[in-house]
N, C-alpha and C positions, 0 to 999 in steps of 0.2 A: 350681775351675771355677764361675763364676757366670753366664756367658752363653754358651750353647752354640748353635751354628748347624749345621744339616744341609742339605746340598745334594741335590736330587733331580732326576732326569730321567724319573721314572716307571718305571724299569727294576727288575728284581728286586733287583739289588744296592743300588739307591737305596732301595728299600722296606725292606731289611734295615737300612740306615743310619738311616732314619727311626725304626725300631723301637728300635734301640740308643740313638740320641740321646734319644728320649723317655724311655726307661727311665733313662738316665743323668741327665737333667734332673730327673726325678721323685725319684730317690734322693738327689740332691744339693740339691734344692730350688732349682734354677737356672732361669734363663730359657731359653726355647727359641725360636729363629727358624728358619724354613724358607725356603730360597731355591731358585728354579729359574731357569735361563738360557734364555730364548726364542731361537729361531733360525728363519730362513726354512725353509719346508718344501721338500724336493726335489720334482721333478715327480711322481714315482711316489707319494710320500707325500700330496701334494696331491690327486692323482687318487683314491687310496684314501679319503682323508678326505671328499672331495666325494661319492663313491659311497655312503658309509655315512651321512654326516651331512647331505648336501645343501649348497647354497651358503651360506656364512657370510661376513660382512664380513672377518674376519681369522682364518682357520683356525689359524695359528701361535699367535696369542694364546689362542684357545680351548683348544688342546691344552696350552699352558703353564699356563693357569689350572686345567685339570683335574688336572695334576700337583700343583699346589699344594693343591687341594681334597682330593685323595686323601691326600696327606702330612699335611695338617691333620687329616683324619678319623682316620688311624692314630695320630697323636700324642694326639688326644683320647681314643681308645680305651685308650691307655696311661695316661691320667690327667692329661694336660696340658690345662688348661681353655682357654687362649687363647694359642696360639703366634702369634708375629708371622709374617707371610708377606711375601716379596719376590719380585717378578718383574723380572729385569734382562735386558737384551739384549746380544748381542755374543759375544765370546770367552768360553767357559765358565770357564776358569781366572781370567781377569781380572775377569769379572763376580762370581764368588764372592769373590775377594779384596776387591773394592770393597765388597761387602755385609758382609763380615767387618769391615772398617774402619769402615763406616758404623754398624754395630751395636755396635762395640767388643767383638766376640766373642772369648773367650779360647780357644775350642776349636771346631774344625770337624770334622764327621763326614761322610764320603763313602763311597760304595760303591767297591769295587775296580775294577769294570767297569760301564760304563753302556751306553747304546744305540749308541755309536760304536765298536764293536769293531774293525773293520778300520782305521779312522783311528787308533785308539789303538795298534794294533800298529805302524803305520808312523811315527806322529809322537809317541808317548808318551801315556799316558792322563792325564786330568785329575787323577786321584788322585796320580799320580807327580809331576806339575807342582806340585800344591799342597804336597806334602811338601817340595819344594825352595823354593817361593816364598812360602808363606803366612806371615803375621806372627804366627801363633799355633800351638798344638798341633793336629796333624792326626791324627785317628783314622780308619783305613781299615777299613771293615767287609768281611768276607769275602764 
């Protein structure tokens, strides 16, 4: 493993994945990339965001950038000085796979469950899809 990528959506499971990926990258002296997939906010999420944060030009991008910043901070605390970060848009599984290919990652680390619990139960989770479709080793963090 020379180039590890971790996917985050800011959930507890994703945070565990970031911690595991950072420790793995540190112990193997491998590169670490962090990816998050932005998505449009649902009406209730947008209302909550606006109530807490006020009006912003692009709340979805602001939230996605926060996820990246928090994951980068966690990786740095684990001893990774400068992880690469990627913000992609669209379908989470396809966005992560595109980022894996772009960075030529040989390993992807993801959380078992993210923010989309109900849709994951109905449609299959991103981690399940990645296990079937990713062009590299997939590590699923509990």
